[in-house]
N, C-alpha and C positions, 0 to 999 in steps of 0.2 A: 559477425565474429571473425576477426582476421589477425594474423601475425603482422607486426610492423617493426621496423628498425628506425625509430625516430631518435637520431643521435642527440638532439637537444634535450629531450626528456631523459634519455639514458645518462647523459653527462650531468644533468641536474640531480638525478637520483644519486649518482656517485658523490657529487659535491655535498649533498645534504645528509646522506645515509651511509656512505661508503659501501654501497651495494651497486654492482654493475651487471645487470642481466644482458644476455646476448640479444634478446628480442623481447617484445612485449605483445601480449594478446589483447586486442581492443575488443571489449564486450560491454554492451550497454554504454554507460558513461564512464566505465572503469578501464584501467589498464591492469592486466594480470601478468605475473611471471612466477616461475618456480625456482627455488634454490634449495638443494638437498631435500629434506622432507617437509619443507614449508611452502605454502602458496602465499604470495603477496598480492595485495590489491592497492592500487594507487587511485584514490577516490577524490573527485572534486568536491569541495565543501560548500560551494555556492554561497548562499546567504546565511549559512549557519554561523551563529555567534560563539564566542569563547565559552560562555556559560552553557550553551547547548552541548558543545564538544566535551566539556568537563563532566556533564551528567551522562553523556554517552559512554565516556571512558569508565565512569564508575559502574555503569550497567554491564559493560563488556568484561571488566575485571571480575565482577561478581559472577556472571554467567560462566566465565572461563573457570573460576574457582569451584563452581558446582560440578565440574567435570564435563561440560559441553565442549568437545574439541572442535566442533564446527564453527564456534564463535571466533570471529576475527578480532584481534586485539590491536590497540594503537602501538605504533613504533615511534619512539623518540628519534628526532634527527640529531646530528652531532652537536647542535647548539642546545639540546635539551628541550626543544619545543615539539609540539605535535602537528604543527601546520608549516608547510614549506612552499616556497614559490617555485613551481615547476612549469616550465614552458610558458611563463608569464601569468599563470593562474595559481590560486591557492589550492593545495591538495593535502590530504592526510594519507599516511601509509599504514596499512594494516597487514597483519600476518595471521595465518591459522595453519593447523596441521594439514598436510596434504592428505586428502581423503582417498581411501581405496574405493573400489566400486561400492556404491550405496546398496545397503541390504534391501533385497526385495521382500523380505519377510515382514518388514515394518512399513506400514503405509504412511503416506505423508500426513494424513489426518492424525494418526497416533503420534508421529514425531512433533507435530505442531502442539498437540495437547500436552506432551511432556515439556516442551519449551515453555508453554504458558504456565504450567504448574511450577516449574523452576522459577520463572519470573515473578510469580506471586509471593515468593519467599523474600524478595528484596524489600527491605523495611525502611530504608532511609528516605527522607523527604525529597521529592523532585518538584521543581517549579517550572522549568522551561519545557520539559517534555510531557507534562501532565495534561491529558485531554479528557479523562474520565469525568462524566457529569457535565461536560461542556458542549456536547453536540448541538444542542438547541441554539446557544449563543453564537457558536462558530458558523453554523449553517445560515443563521439569520444575517450575520455579517457578510458572508460570502454572497448571499442572495442580493442584499442591498447594494453591494459593490457592482455586481453584474447588471442589476436593474438600472443603476445610474448610467453605466456604460451603454447599455441597450438604448436608453432614452436619448442619449447623445446621438447614437447612430440613426435612430428614428427621425430626429430633428434635422440631421444633416443629409439624410437620404442615403440609401446603400450605394457603395462605389463599385461593387462587384457581386457575383453570384453568391459567394459565401455570406456576405453581409445581408443579402436579401433573405436567405433562408434562416440566418440567425435572427433577424428582426421578426420573421413570421413565426418561428418556432419558440421563441423565448416565453411568451405568455403561458404556453402549455407546461413548460418545465418549471416556471414559477409556481404554477398550481401544484405540480407534483412535489416540489420542494416544501410547499406549505403543508401538504399532506404528511410528508415525512416528519416535519417539525411537530405537528399536532400529535402524531403517533408516539413520538418520544415523550411529549408532555403527558399524554394519557397513560403511557406505560409507567412513568415515574409517579403519577397520582394513584393509579389503580393497583399497582403491584409492589412487592417488597423485595429488594435485592437479598440474595442468600449469600452464604460464604463463598460459593463458586463464582459469585459476581464481583469479587474483589479485583482490583486493577492488576495488570500484568504488563510485561513487555510485549508490545505488538509492533506491527510494521506499518509504515506510512501507507503503503499500498501493497497488500499481499497478492502475489501472483506466482503460483508454483512454477509455471513455465520459465519465468525470469530467474528463479532460484536455481533451476536446472542448469541454466547457462553459466552460472558461477559456481557449479559443483556443490550446490546447497550450503555454501559458506554463508554465515550470518554476519552481515555488515552493519555495525552499530549506527552508522549515519542514516540507515533506513528505519531506525526504531522510534517508537513513541510509547508513552505509558498510558494505557487505555483499557477499556473493557475488552475481554477476549473476543466478544462477538464481532468486533471491528474486523479482525483478520478473517473470521469465518464468512462474514458477509462479502468482503472484498474478494475472497477466493471464489465464492459462488458466483458473484457478478462477473469476474474475469472468465470463469469456465463457461458461463452462459454466452457472453459476448463473443468469445473466441470460437465456440462450437454450437451456436444457436441453431444451425442447420443439421447438427449431428446428434449423437446420443449423450447429451449433457446430463439428462435425468439420472442415468445409471451412475455416472461419475460423482454427481453431487450427493446422491444417496449414500454411496460408498464412503465418500469423504466424511460426511457428517456422522455416519454410523461408526467409523473407525475413530473419529475424534471422541465421540461419547463413550467409547469403550474405556478410555483413559480418564475422561473428564466430562461427566454428564452435565447437560445444560438445564438451567431452571427456566420457568416460564418467563421470567424477567429477561434472561439471555435470549430466548427465542424472539421475544418482542423487539428487543434492541437490534437483533440481527435483521429482522424484517424492516424495521424503521430505516436501517442503513441501506438496505436494498431499494427502498422507496426513494431515498435521496439520490438524485441523478448525477452523481459525481462525475460519471463518464462524459456527460454533456458539458458540465462546467470545465473539465480539463481540456476538452476538445476546443471550446471557444477560447479559453485562455492560451492554450498551446498554439492556436492559429496566430493570434496577435503577438505572441512572443517569438514566433518563428523568424529565423534570419535568412532563410532561403525560400525560393519559390517552390522547390520540391517538397520542403517540409510543410509549407502552407497547403500545397495540393494534397498532401497526405492527410492533413487534418480535415480538409474539405471533403475528401472521399469518406472519411470516418463519419462526419456529421450526416452526410447524405444517407449512409447505411443506417445510422440510428433512426433517422426520420422515416425511412422507408419501412423499417421494422418495428415501428411504435406499437402497433396493435399486437404483434407477437410478444413484445416485452410486457405489455399490459396483461396479456393472457398468462404469461409466466408468473408475474407478480400475483395475479388474482387467484391462481391455482397453486401457489407455492406451498401453503400449509397442507393442502390436500396431497400434493405430490410427495411430500416427505412423511406423510402419514401421521401428522400431529393431531391428536384429538382436541381440537380447539374449543369445542362446546364444553367438554368436560373440564378443560383447563381455564375456561373463561377468557380466551384470547379473542380479541375483536378482529374481524376482517374489514377490508375497505370495500364497501358495497359496489361502488361504481366500477371497480376493476373486475368484478365477477361477471 
């Protein structure tokens, strides 16, 4: 996180939006700046299509209308469009109210539950952002793509250390992914969704620490329409991976308890949460991130990450194997199945 004075970007901002900040704060992939009582976010749209952005705009307008002042809404440029060429790349500009210090009386778990409850009230049809009920097919597709890539690397032999450990580790994570897919299938066969299991606005990748960096503003380009357990599972995963050597247990229990105070979970929700924890998305992202990296430093960062994951495999297995027991869920009474080989 750092302040920059990139004159090209500042000039492009003025050209497209008639807004001229003195400096920009670079945080994650965004640029932030403040004007009066508003905070602005210049967000790269990457591979997002026009249809994606239109649905995101509808969601952000809806959430803003429900009274959520932390939601960032789209800003039109002077030509009336929501995408502008800034510094040679496509960006969208968002604004939200400048937040005073976040209340410590409301936990993040409660805030997320309220956000989900509001999102469930959205009633229009969504095509591009809808992911609910699609985990099995999406995971199968992602696994098949990585397996084909892995097979090519096996046939061509590893070129470096990263490729060597990728080739060696992939069969294990293939098995883990198949376990996750089967757990979703069994959940959908054995359990019945309740009213609380209706779709809502979720995040592509929920991580509280990243939201802190942008002052808990909610950026619509991070959104997806899915089962609320998606956000819960990704929050738990991020907390564990960032603090696996520390006291993650207390934080996870506190987060889930505070969420359930506002929005209790069904057995179907708990099962989907667990299925998502089983799916090793962090492994997939590390492999994909390495091969998409443009610098040696970035590739090295992904390599270190992969090494850490591989060195702590048994600890993560133990975390997954004891998860239901850790959170105190009476799985026998609720008829929830455990994964025996993780115990």
